[in-house]
C-alpha positions as CSV (number, residue, x, y, z in Angstrom):
1,X,8.2,10.0,21.3
2,X,5.9,6.9,20.6
3,X,3.1,6.0,23.2
4,X,3.3,2.8,24.8
5,X,1.7,0.1,22.7
6,X,-1.6,-1.2,24.2
7,X,-3.1,-4.0,22.0
8,X,-6.5,-3.6,23.9
9,X,-7.0,0.0,22.9
10,X,-9.9,-0.2,20.5
11,X,-7.9,2.9,18.4
12,X,-5.4,1.4,15.8
13,X,-2.8,3.8,14.9
14,X,-1.6,1.7,11.9
15,X,-3.0,1.6,8.3
16,X,-2.1,-1.0,6.1
17,X,-2.9,-0.1,2.4
18,X,-2.0,-2.3,-0.8
19,X,1.0,-0.6,-2.9
20,X,4.7,-0.1,-3.0
21,X,6.5,2.4,-1.6
22,X,8.7,5.0,-3.7
23,X,12.1,4.3,-4.2
24,X,13.6,6.3,-1.3
25,X,11.1,5.0,1.3
26,X,11.9,1.4,0.2
27,X,15.3,2.2,0.9
28,X,14.7,3.7,4.2
29,X,12.3,0.9,5.3
30,X,15.1,-1.5,4.6
31,X,17.8,0.3,6.2
32,X,16.1,1.3,9.2
33,X,15.1,-2.4,10.0
34,X,18.3,-3.6,9.5
35,X,18.2,-4.9,5.8
36,X,20.8,-4.5,3.3
37,X,20.3,-0.9,1.3
38,X,19.9,-1.5,-2.6
39,X,20.9,0.9,-5.4
40,X,18.3,3.3,-6.4
41,X,18.3,2.4,-10.0
42,X,17.9,-1.4,-8.9
43,X,14.8,-0.3,-6.8
44,X,13.3,1.6,-9.6
45,X,13.4,-1.7,-11.9
46,X,12.2,-3.9,-9.2
47,X,9.3,-2.1,-7.6
48,X,7.1,-1.9,-11.0
49,X,7.5,-5.6,-11.1
50,X,6.0,-6.3,-7.8
51,X,3.1,-8.7,-7.9
52,X,1.1,-7.8,-4.9
53,X,2.8,-5.1,-2.0
54,X,1.6,-3.5,1.1
55,X,2.6,-0.7,3.1
56,X,2.0,-0.2,6.8
57,X,1.6,3.4,7.8
58,X,1.6,5.5,11.2
59,X,-0.2,8.9,11.5
60,X,0.8,9.0,7.4
61,X,4.3,8.0,7.8
62,X,5.3,4.5,5.8
63,X,7.1,2.2,8.6
64,X,6.8,-1.2,7.3
65,X,6.4,-3.0,3.9
66,X,6.3,-6.5,2.4
67,X,6.3,-7.6,-1.3
68,X,5.2,-10.7,-3.2
69,X,7.1,-10.6,-6.5
70,X,7.1,-13.8,-9.4
71,X,5.9,-15.1,-12.5
72,X,2.4,-15.0,-11.6
73,X,1.6,-18.8,-12.0
74,X,4.2,-21.0,-10.8
75,X,6.8,-19.3,-8.7
76,X,6.5,-16.6,-6.1
77,X,8.7,-15.2,-3.2
78,X,7.8,-12.7,-0.4
79,X,10.4,-10.0,-0.3
80,X,11.6,-7.1,2.0
81,X,8.9,-8.0,4.7
82,X,10.3,-5.1,7.4
83,X,8.9,-2.7,10.2
84,X,10.9,0.4,11.5
85,X,12.5,-0.8,15.1
86,X,10.4,1.7,16.8
87,X,6.9,-0.1,15.9
88,X,8.0,-3.7,16.4
89,X,6.4,-6.0,18.5
90,X,3.1,-4.4,17.9
91,X,1.8,-7.4,15.6
92,X,2.7,-5.2,12.1
93,X,4.6,-8.1,10.7
94,X,1.9,-10.5,11.1
95,X,-0.3,-8.0,9.7
96,X,2.2,-7.6,6.6
97,X,2.3,-11.4,6.2
98,X,-1.7,-12.2,6.6
99,X,-2.2,-9.4,3.5
100,X,0.8,-10.9,1.6
101,X,-0.6,-14.7,2.3
102,X,-4.4,-13.7,2.0
103,X,-3.4,-12.5,-1.5
104,X,-1.6,-15.4,-2.5
105,X,-4.4,-17.6,-1.6
106,X,-6.7,-15.6,-3.4
107,X,-4.8,-15.4,-6.9
108,X,-2.0,-17.9,-7.1
109,X,-2.3,-21.0,-8.8
110,X,-3.1,-23.9,-6.3
111,X,0.3,-25.8,-7.5
112,X,2.2,-22.4,-7.2
113,X,5.5,-22.7,-5.3
114,X,6.0,-19.4,-2.8
115,X,9.6,-19.2,-1.2
116,X,10.9,-16.6,1.2
117,X,14.5,-16.3,2.9
118,X,13.9,-16.2,6.7
119,X,16.7,-14.1,8.6
120,X,17.4,-14.8,12.4
121,X,14.0,-15.3,14.4
122,X,11.7,-13.8,11.6
123,X,11.4,-17.8,10.7
124,X,8.7,-17.9,13.7
125,X,6.5,-15.3,12.2
126,X,6.8,-17.2,8.8
127,X,5.7,-21.1,10.2
128,X,2.9,-19.1,11.6
129,X,1.7,-19.1,7.2
130,X,3.0,-22.3,7.0
131,X,6.3,-21.8,5.8
132,X,8.8,-24.7,6.4
133,X,12.6,-24.9,6.6
134,X,13.6,-26.5,3.0
135,X,16.3,-28.8,4.1
136,X,13.2,-30.9,5.9
137,X,12.2,-31.6,2.1
138,X,15.9,-32.5,0.9
139,X,16.2,-29.0,-0.4
140,X,18.9,-26.2,0.6
141,X,18.0,-22.2,-0.4
142,X,20.8,-20.9,-2.2
143,X,21.7,-17.2,-3.3
144,X,24.2,-15.3,-5.2
145,X,24.7,-11.6,-5.1
146,X,25.4,-10.6,-8.9
147,X,28.6,-8.3,-7.9
148,X,30.2,-11.0,-6.1
149,X,32.4,-13.4,-7.9
150,X,31.1,-16.7,-8.4
151,X,33.1,-19.3,-5.8
152,X,33.4,-16.6,-3.2
153,X,30.9,-16.1,-0.5
154,X,28.9,-13.2,-0.5
155,X,27.9,-11.5,2.7
156,X,25.2,-13.3,5.0
157,X,23.3,-10.0,5.3
158,X,22.9,-9.7,1.4
159,X,19.4,-10.8,0.8
């Protein structure tokens, strides 16, 4: 059972490190956090193409992650930001986003475009890091799941 979280306790049971999880851990973290599962073959292709990734561990166990993908120059996307539900509400999403945006600020060109998909109330977290609704800029975010037929709407939980 998890101890109640005390934000004023100097002991920090969480460690954030640079890297990407294994295929199995990636899939578990996504599904535990309520995100859609991805095929193992697709994850195995995707993870090595991570531009920057972080993993949060609790007592050696991976409980959160986030990645930046992109072309390294003009376009980047923040993806797979998730924290196991038992560890949510402890500022870990903020730590993940801080690490990802700090790396983008450090290495990405000033003209780079960084996007993400905000599901539900996660938008409030992302707004703290300078992300805004694209509709306010006369843009609209769009997506297509490759297994879905064109013209048919895909599941809203797909990203």
